[in-house]
N, C-alpha and C positions, 0 to 999 in steps of 0.2 A: 541852736544852730548845728551840732549834729544831724537834724532831722531837716534842716533849708541843703544840708549841704549832701543831705541822701538825695533828694528831691530835685537839686542840680544837677547831681550826677545821671539821676535817672533819665530827665531829660535828653542831655546829653548824650548819654548810649543812646540812647532811644530815634535821635534824629541820625548820629552818624552809622546806624547800623540799617538806619531806613532806607535804601534805595527799593523799596520798595512795589513792588506792583498791582494793584488792585485786584482782585476775584469776583468782582462783582464790579460787571461793566459800566451799570446804571441801568440797562435797557434790556435785558433778558438773560436767561440761565442755561446761556449752550452750551459754553463749559464744562458744564455740571450734568451728572446722570445724577437722575429721581428714581425712588425703589417704594413703594411702596407695602407694607409688612402686614402685620396684624393688628387687629383692633383695638382698641382699647375696649377693660371692662365693662359697661353699661352702657356702650356709646357705638354697638354693634352698628349699630342702624346707621348715623351717621360717614362708619367707615365704609359701607357699604356703596355711598351715592362719590364718596372720592373718588378724583382724581391725580395726576403730576399738579395741572394744571390751579385746584383749589388747592392742593396742599400749601406745595408752591410757588410764588406768585410776586410781581411787582406793584407796589402801589404809589400813592403819591403820600407824603409827608413830610408836612412845614416844608412843603413847594419843592420839596426833593424825591427824587423812585428810592427807595428801598425793599428789601427782602422782604415780604410778609410769609410764614409759616402759620398754618390752620390750627398745630396741634390739637386736630379730632382725629387723627388715627397713628398707629405709630409708622413712620416713614421715614427717609434719610434722604438727602441734597449731598452728593457725594462728588469732589475732585474730579473729572476723568483722568486728568496729571495723578503722578507722584514725587512728594515732595520731601526733601531731606537738607539738614543740617540751617534750621530757617529763624527769624522771627514773625510771628504772626500775629496783626491785630484785627481783636475784633469789638463793633461796639453794638448795643441792644440795647433790647428794653420788650417788657413782658406787656403786649395787651391785657383786655377786658376779661377774654373770653376763659372759659378754663375746664374740660372735661377731666375732673379727678383730681392733678392738681399740677400746679407751672414745673411743669421740667420741661429740661432739654439737653443740649450735650456739644462740646467742641470735642469730637474723634476723633484722634488723630495715629499715623502710624497704622493707618489703615491697610488688612489686605484681606485678598481670597475670595469669594462669594460672598452678596448680598446674601441676609438669612443665619448666617453662622452666628451669630448670637441674635437669642431672643425673638429668632423667627424671621429679624427685620435688617440689623445691618452686619456689615464686616466686621471680624476680630479685628480689635481697637484698643488703645489705654484712652480714658475720656479725663475730659479736664470739663468735671462736672458745673454744669449751667444752670443747673437745678436751685428754684426760688429758695433763700436759708440756706445751702448749699454748695455756694459758686463759690468754687476754686478747690474742691473734693477729685477725690482721683479715686475713678473703679475700671477695673480691668475686665475682659468682656472677653469672653471664648478663652482662647490658651494664654493671654495674655500675661506679663511677670515683669516686676520691675520691683526695688530697694528702697526706701526711704527709711532717715529720722524720724523714731517717732516717741511718745508719750503715750503712757496709756491713759486713756476717759479715769476718771475719781472710779467711776461703777463699772470698769472693766473692760468692760464690751466695745470699747473701738480704740481706734487705733488715731494722734492725734502729729500728724505733723508737726517737725519742733526743732530748729538746727542744734540742739543741747540732746538727742534723743537718741537712742539706739538704733544704729541699722539695722530694718528689719527685712523679711523678706514676704511679696506679698504675691500671693495669687490666688486660683482656683484651691489648691489643696497649701498654700503656706499662708497661714494668718486672716484669711477671707480674699478677698477682691475689693476692700475698700479704706482709702485711707480719708481721713479727713482732714480740713487744711487747720493751718493754724492760728489761724482770725477770720474774724466777719468782715470781710471789706466790701460789702455789697452796698449798690445806696437802696433808696424807698424804692419800691413800686411805683414805676409811670415816670422815672428818672435812666438816663443811657449810662451805661454800665460800658466801662473800659476792660477789655479781658486782654492782654499780651502773653502769649505762647512760644519759650523760644527753646525749639529742641536743636541740641547738635550732639553727633554721636548716639548716644545710649542715655543719655541725662536727658531730662526735660522738666523746664521750670514753670510754674503758672503764677503769673502778678495778675492781681485783682483790683480798678482802681490806682495800680501803681504800687500797691504791698508785695511785694513775696508769700504768697501762702501756701505754697509747696516745693519742694524740689523730689524729681524722681533718678534715680543711676538703674543701672545696668537692666535699662528694658528689654524685654525679651521677649519671643514666643515662643512655648514651649512643645518639641513635637520626639517622641518617640522617650519621652524620661531626658532629652538636653535642649538645654538652654540655647537659643540662637539669638547672637542679635539682633533688635528691630533698630533700624536706625530713619527709616525709610518708609513713608504709604501716601495712600489719599485721605482727605480733613473728607468726615463724615457732620454734617448740620442736623441736628434732630428733631423733627415733632416726637412727641413724648407727652400730651396732653394739657399742656399752654399753648395760645396767642403768645407769638412772637417776632419780633422787628427785628432787622438788621439793615445796615445804616451803610455801616463799614465792614470790609475785612482783605485786607491786605498781609503781602505775605510779599518776604525780602531773604537774601543768601545773609549768612554771619560764618564769620571766619571762628567763632565761639562763642563761650556763654560768658559775659559779665560778670566778673570774679567778687563782683559786691553781693551777689544773689548766692552764691556758692557759700556762704560764712557762716 
């Protein structure tokens, strides 16, 4: 009964805040910018042939237009606009082509020039989409956050847990990576639904209806100071795996559902 109430609450909250607009118009990518970055090791020849149109394209799948990401070069598809205080919903699945590993990311609070992170992406906080790591946090460039975590059994990583110790993360504070609380990813070939809630300096990662990460005090570090990071562009990565997106919607919210922060 408790689980049923949670699901019903989640569905109600999703509907109640979802005065969403689609970031994909179903026709083209005119409201996005494309940046081609570094080649993937071992696939340098493919990078030489890559173009914006070959890397990010619109194809038909099951009678509907979807975004196709080639994955054969490190690249960014970035919104032209910045967003703050929002709920974003992304529906995606992996294709069959792999160039090293099935890797991609939903990069939020992105700012500054392309190339600041790994020669390709703007500085950002990542909602990891990599296969088997869906929901992790990764901090690119000079970004920072705090999360409640428990150390893994081998002591080499940190896993988000509501019962964990609030811990700082950045390039110089315990590393850039925070692992998800649980595995909520669907099998390869199935569609995953990712919800990202950002309000103020807090961000919540939800994977197929399950909260797997809460980041607080999201910031950027400049001259030793932590400056609040509350808005930015949204980037979608080409990073080693063929990838399809059938929905990406965003809408303003007045706060993050309290149930997600318990």
